[in-house]
C-alpha positions in Angstrom: -88.9 77.6 11.5 -92.0 75.6 10.8 -92.7 77.7 7.7 -89.2 77.2 6.3 -89.1 73.4 7.1 -92.4 73.0 5.1 -91.3 75.1 2.1 -88.0 73.5 1.5 -89.4 70.0 0.5 -92.1 71.7 -1.7 -89.4 73.6 -3.5 -87.2 70.7 -4.0 -90.3 68.7 -5.4 -91.0 71.6 -7.9 -87.2 71.6 -8.9 -87.2 67.9 -9.6 -90.4 68.1 -11.7 -89.3 71.0 -13.6 -85.8 69.5 -14.1 -87.4 66.2 -15.4 -89.9 68.0 -17.6 -87.1 70.1 -19.1 -84.8 67.0 -19.8 -87.8 65.3 -21.4 -88.5 68.3 -23.6 -85.0 68.7 -24.8 -84.4 65.0 -25.2 -87.3 64.9 -27.6 -86.1 67.9 -29.7 -82.4 67.4 -29.5 -82.4 63.6 -30.3 -81.0 62.6 -26.9 -83.8 60.1 -27.4 -83.1 57.9 -30.4 -86.8 57.6 -31.1 -87.7 61.3 -31.5 -89.8 62.4 -34.6 -87.7 64.1 -37.1 -88.7 67.7 -37.9 -87.1 69.7 -40.6 -86.8 73.5 -41.2 -88.6 75.2 -43.9 -86.9 75.2 -47.3 -84.3 77.9 -47.7 -83.2 78.9 -51.1 -79.3 79.1 -50.9 -78.3 79.9 -54.5 -79.8 82.3 -56.9 -78.0 81.6 -60.2 -80.0 82.9 -63.3 -78.7 80.1 -65.6 -79.4 77.4 -63.0 -77.2 74.5 -61.8 -76.1 71.3 -63.4 -77.5 68.0 -61.9 -75.8 66.1 -59.0 -74.6 68.7 -56.5 -72.7 67.4 -53.3 -73.1 68.1 -49.7 -70.7 67.8 -46.8 -71.3 68.7 -43.0 -68.6 69.0 -40.5 -68.9 70.6 -37.0 -70.6 73.9 -37.7 -69.6 74.0 -41.3 -71.8 72.9 -44.2 -70.5 72.8 -47.9 -72.5 72.5 -51.0 -70.8 72.0 -54.2 -72.6 72.7 -57.6 -71.9 73.5 -61.2 -73.3 76.9 -62.1 -74.4 77.2 -65.8 -73.8 80.0 -68.1 -75.8 79.8 -71.3 -74.9 81.1 -74.8 -75.8 80.3 -78.5 -73.5 78.6 -80.9 -74.8 78.2 -84.5 -78.3 79.0 -83.3 -78.2 76.2 -80.7 -78.3 76.7 -76.9 -75.0 75.7 -75.2 -73.7 76.1 -71.8 -70.5 76.3 -69.7 -70.1 75.1 -66.2 -68.1 76.5 -63.3 -67.6 74.5 -60.2 -68.8 76.7 -57.2 -68.7 76.2 -53.4 -71.4 77.5 -51.2 -70.7 77.5 -47.5 -72.4 77.9 -44.1 -70.2 78.5 -41.1 -73.2 78.5 -38.6 -74.7 75.0 -39.1 -77.0 76.1 -42.0 -78.4 79.4 -40.7 -76.7 81.5 -43.4 -75.0 80.8 -46.7 -72.5 82.4 -48.9 -70.4 81.6 -51.9 -67.0 80.3 -50.8 -65.0 79.9 -53.9 -65.1 78.9 -57.6 -63.0 75.8 -58.1 -62.3 76.0 -61.9 -58.9 76.5 -63.5 -60.5 78.5 -66.3 -63.4 81.0 -66.1 -65.7 78.6 -67.9 -65.5 75.0 -68.6 -67.3 72.8 -70.9 -68.1 70.2 -68.5 -67.1 69.3 -64.9 -67.8 66.3 -62.9 -69.9 66.9 -59.8 -67.4 67.5 -57.1 -66.8 64.9 -54.3 -65.4 66.1 -50.9 -63.9 64.7 -47.8 -62.5 66.2 -44.6 -59.7 64.8 -42.6 -57.9 66.5 -39.7 -59.7 69.8 -40.5 -58.5 69.8 -44.1 -61.0 69.9 -46.9 -60.3 67.9 -50.1 -62.4 68.3 -53.3 -62.0 66.4 -56.6 -63.5 67.0 -60.0 -63.3 65.8 -63.6 -62.3 68.7 -65.7 -63.2 69.1 -69.3 -61.9 72.4 -70.7 -63.8 74.6 -73.0 -61.1 74.3 -75.8 -60.3 71.0 -77.5 -56.7 72.2 -77.5 -56.4 71.5 -73.8 -56.5 68.0 -72.3 -58.9 66.7 -69.7 -57.8 66.1 -66.3 -58.9 65.0 -62.9 -58.1 67.9 -60.5 -58.0 68.2 -56.7 -58.4 71.3 -54.5 -57.5 71.6 -50.9 -58.4 74.0 -48.1 -56.9 74.1 -44.6 -59.2 77.0 -43.4 -62.7 75.5 -44.1 -63.1 77.2 -47.5 -61.7 80.7 -46.7 -59.0 79.9 -49.2 -58.1 77.1 -51.6 -54.9 75.4 -52.7 -54.7 73.9 -56.2 -55.6 72.7 -58.6 -53.3 69.6 -58.3 -53.2 67.4 -61.3 -54.5 63.9 -60.2 -53.9 62.4 -63.6 -51.6 63.1 -66.6 -53.4 65.0 -69.5 -56.4 62.8 -70.7 -56.9 63.7 -74.4 -60.4 63.4 -75.8 -62.2 60.3 -74.6 -65.2 59.0 -72.8 -65.3 60.2 -69.3 -67.1 59.0 -66.1 -67.3 60.4 -62.6 -64.5 60.7 -60.0 -64.7 59.9 -56.3 -62.1 60.2 -53.4 -61.4 59.0 -49.9 -58.9 60.2 -47.3 -57.0 58.5 -44.5 -54.4 60.5 -42.7 -52.4 62.3 -45.4 -53.1 59.8 -48.1 -55.8 60.6 -50.7 -57.2 58.0 -52.8 -59.1 58.7 -56.1 -61.0 56.5 -58.5 -62.5 57.4 -61.9 -63.0 56.0 -65.3 -62.0 57.0 -68.9 -61.3 55.5 -72.2 -60.8 56.6 -75.8 -63.9 57.2 -77.9 -63.4 53.9 -79.8 -63.0 51.8 -76.7 -64.8 51.0 -73.4 -64.5 53.1 -70.2 -62.2 51.3 -67.7 -61.7 52.0 -63.9 -58.5 53.6 -62.8 -57.1 54.2 -59.3 -54.7 57.0 -58.2 -53.0 57.7 -54.9 -51.3 60.6 -53.2 -49.3 60.2 -49.9 -48.6 63.9 -49.3 -52.1 65.4 -49.2 -52.7 65.6 -52.9 -49.6 67.4 -54.1 -48.0 64.3 -56.0 -49.7 61.3 -57.4 -48.9 57.8 -58.6 -49.5 57.0 -62.3 -53.1 55.9 -62.9 -53.5 52.1 -62.2 -56.1 50.3 -64.5 -58.3 48.0 -62.4 -60.6 46.7 -65.1 -60.3 45.2 -68.7 -63.9 44.9 -69.6 -65.7 44.7 -73.0 -68.2 47.1 -71.7 -68.2 50.5 -70.1 -67.8 50.9 -66.4 -69.3 54.0 -64.9 -70.3 55.8 -61.6 -67.2 54.6 -59.6 -67.2 55.1 -55.7 -64.4 54.6 -53.2 -64.2 54.1 -49.4 -61.3 53.5 -47.1 -60.7 52.4 -43.5 -57.0 52.3 -42.4 -55.2 50.3 -45.2 -58.4 48.8 -46.5 -59.5 50.4 -49.8 -62.8 49.5 -51.4 -64.0 50.5 -54.9 -67.5 50.1 -56.5 -68.8 50.9 -59.9 -71.7 50.1 -62.3 -70.8 47.4 -64.8 -72.5 44.7 -66.9 -73.4 41.3 -65.6 -73.2 38.0 -67.5 -76.9 38.3 -68.7 -76.5 41.8 -69.9 -77.9 43.7 -67.0 -76.4 46.6 -65.2 -74.7 45.3 -62.0 -72.6 46.6 -59.1 -68.9 45.3 -59.3 -66.5 45.5 -56.4 -62.8 45.2 -55.9 -60.6 45.8 -52.7 -57.1 46.2 -51.5 -55.9 45.4 -48.0 -52.5 47.1 -48.4 -53.4 50.6 -49.2 -53.9 50.1 -52.9 -50.7 48.3 -53.9 -52.4 45.0 -54.7 -56.0 44.3 -55.6 -58.5 41.5 -55.6 -60.3 40.2 -58.6 -63.5 42.1 -59.3 -66.7 40.5 -58.1 -70.4 41.2 -58.5 -72.2 42.2 -55.4 -75.6 42.6 -56.8 -77.7 39.6 -58.0 -76.7 38.7 -61.5 -80.3 37.4 -62.5 -80.8 39.6 -65.5 -82.7 42.3 -63.5 -81.0 45.6 -63.6 -79.3 46.9 -60.4 -78.5 50.6 -60.2 -75.9 52.6 -58.5 -76.1 55.3 -61.1 -77.0 58.7 -59.8 -75.8 57.7 -56.4 -74.4 60.5 -54.1 -72.5 58.2 -51.8 -73.0 54.6 -52.8 -70.2 53.1 -50.7 -68.9 53.7 -47.2 -66.6 51.8 -44.7 -66.3 51.7 -40.9 -63.9 49.4 -39.1 -64.5 45.9 -40.5 -67.9 46.9 -42.1 -68.5 47.8 -45.8 -71.9 49.2 -46.7 -73.6 50.1 -50.0 -77.0 50.8 -51.5 -78.5 50.1 -54.9 -82.0 49.8 -56.4 -83.3 47.2 -58.8 -85.3 47.8 -62.0 -87.3 44.7 -63.1 -89.1 46.7 -66.0 -91.7 49.3 -66.4 -94.6 47.9 -64.3 -93.1 45.8 -61.5 -92.2 47.8 -58.3 -88.7 49.0 -57.8 -86.9 48.2 -54.6 -84.1 50.0 -52.7 -81.6 47.7 -51.1 -78.9 48.0 -48.5 -76.1 45.4 -48.4 -73.1 45.0 -46.0 -69.9 43.0 -45.5 -68.8 42.4 -41.9 -65.4 41.0 -42.8 -63.6 43.8 -44.8 -65.4 43.0 -48.1 -64.5 39.3 -48.2 -68.0 38.0 -48.0 -71.5 39.8 -48.3 -74.7 39.2 -46.4 -78.0 39.0 -48.3 -79.5 42.4 -49.5 -81.9 44.0 -47.1 -85.0 45.8 -48.8 -85.5 49.4 -47.3 -88.2 50.7 -49.6 -90.4 49.3 -52.4 -92.5 51.4 -54.7 -96.0 50.5 -55.8 -96.1 49.2 -59.4 -96.4 51.1 -62.7 -93.3 53.0 -63.7 -92.2 54.4 -60.4 -88.5 55.5 -60.1 -85.9 55.6 -57.3 -83.0 58.0 -57.7 -80.3 59.8 -55.7 -79.4 56.7 -53.6 -77.2 57.9 -50.8 -75.7 56.2 -47.7 -73.8 58.1 -44.9 -72.8 57.7 -41.3 -72.9 60.2 -38.6 -69.2 60.4 -37.6 -70.2 61.2 -34.0 -73.0 58.9 -33.2 -72.3 56.2 -35.8 -75.9 56.0 -36.9 -76.4 54.9 -40.5 -78.6 57.0 -42.8 -79.9 55.9 -46.3 -81.7 58.5 -48.3 -83.3 58.5 -51.9 -85.8 60.3 -54.0 -88.8 58.5 -55.6 -92.0 59.4 -57.4 -94.2 56.9 -55.5 -96.5 59.5 -54.5 -100.2 60.3 -55.3 -99.3 63.1 -57.8 -96.2 61.5 -59.2 -94.0 64.2 -57.9 -90.6 63.2 -56.6 -90.1 63.2 -52.8 -86.9 62.9 -50.7 -87.0 60.2 -47.9 -84.6 58.5 -45.6 -84.4 55.6 -43.1 -81.8 55.1 -40.3 -80.1 52.2 -38.5 -78.5 52.1 -35.0 -77.1 48.6 -35.3 -74.9 49.0 -38.5 -77.7 47.9 -40.9 -79.1 45.1 -39.1 -82.5 46.9 -38.6 -84.0 49.9 -40.2 -86.6 52.5 -39.4 -89.7 53.1 -41.4 -89.1 55.6 -44.2 -89.3 59.3 -43.2 -90.3 62.0 -45.7 -88.1 65.1 -45.7 -89.9 67.1 -48.5 -93.6 67.7 -49.0 -94.6 66.3 -52.5 -97.8 68.4 -52.2 -95.9 71.6 -52.6 -92.5 70.8 -54.2 -90.5 68.3 -56.2 -87.2 67.1 -54.8 -84.3 66.1 -57.2 -80.6 65.9 -57.1 -80.8 65.5 -53.2 -77.8 64.6 -51.3 -77.7 64.5 -47.3 -75.0 64.8 -44.8 -75.2 64.2 -41.1 -73.0 65.4 -38.2 -73.7 64.9 -34.5 -77.5 64.1 -35.0 -78.0 67.2 -37.2 -79.2 66.1 -40.8 -78.4 68.6 -43.6 -80.2 68.3 -47.0 -80.0 70.1 -50.3 -82.1 69.5 -53.4 -83.5 71.2 -56.5 -87.1 71.7 -57.3 -86.7 71.4 -61.0 -84.3 70.3 -63.7 -81.3 72.6 -63.7 -82.7 74.5 -60.8 -81.3 76.3 -57.8 -80.5 74.7 -54.5 -82.8 74.6 -51.4 -81.6 73.6 -48.0 -83.3 72.0 -45.0 -82.1 70.6 -41.7 -83.2 68.6 -38.7 -83.7 69.7 -36.0 -85.2 72.9 -37.5 -83.9 76.4 -36.5 -87.1 77.3 -34.4 -85.9 74.8 -31.7 -83.6 76.7 -29.3 -80.3 75.2 -29.2 -79.8 75.2 -25.5 -77.9 72.4 -23.8 -80.2 70.6 -21.3 -77.8 71.0 -18.3 -78.4 74.6 -18.5 -81.8 74.0 -17.4 -80.6 72.7 -14.0 -78.4 75.6 -13.7 -81.3 78.1 -14.2 -83.6 76.1 -12.0 -81.0 75.8 -9.2 -80.5 79.6 -9.2 -84.2 80.1 -9.3 -84.7 77.8 -6.3 -81.8 79.4 -4.4 -83.3 82.8 -4.9 -86.6 81.8 -3.4 -85.1 79.6 -0.7 -83.2 82.9 0.6 -86.4 84.9 0.2 -88.4 82.3 2.3 -85.7 82.1 5.0 
């Protein structure tokens, strides 16, 4: 009895120490601690297209699925000049980024002259994708098209015509947002002799039938790079317009009744003559409850530093707080591109990512910062790519349940590379399993001792 009585407390102490150490280890590597260091997997090439890819791919993560949307280029010669067609292609991982395969080609014809980079959303396990389609033949009109998948990309429905035929004109990008069965789309177009205006469309049956396009602007300048976000019946639209002093500025409009009535457009970047860019943004605008968030960067000229800003509204877009600087480059022609803001739908952590060439060798690097208080405070910038060995461009991110997914290209018209955090080399074992294993281990030796 003396031997067993002395052994039990010792075993219990070992059990508690091991359990605490195990929890500490996994809390660090699995982000149960909000302050863990971010580590990313090694770059994985997920496309191998001989003609390369067009700029501005899109990325969306949901549960164990990760979707990458890109335009595949097919090159040919016409009257001695190099030309290319583009085909919207979906690449998919069903195992949280471990393996990748082509999931489908979302093009109504084998080749297209130009397609807008796709934008995608998931609602109630249904995947929606929108693109701006310009056919290869001038005999066919341009359209905004929507595709839908109810089996996470195994099969696709569509395309559904979001707009009536759009005959030759100046085009700009399309974006979409989804709430329940209602799909909202914003885009811009105009005849070649006029200015591009912003248009809004809505479908209340999952994208099958659409309202007539509603024009939201009447500007004597072009309105480009529109973005849309929705929360319940609050619809928000942002685009890049022109301010009173001729600088590019972000303009904003909202509807509080699902898009039936709209406010007057306002500027939500400083109209001081310094350019403010939302161009080349992957996700420039998002909404959550009463919050509206967006990111932009300024451009005061060639030599002053450029700054990436975050701005938010806490009252459904009625008023806006002062911009918060997230990153500032050093002087002398540094650039900020690929501005992106996303929210982890599980943890509600905000992430802002971007690329810049504020590096010793001038090579573009992908960085991000995060906030756990809806943008009140931000982390220090964290590098995702290594500018010593690779360039990062066209780099969207997507986050689901603390796992950060990233795609980017290493060169213009290059193929896609993928990384994620936490990296694959960390065993994805729930921490509670540690206690189960240790309990069985202790019980085994307890029986042996007794």
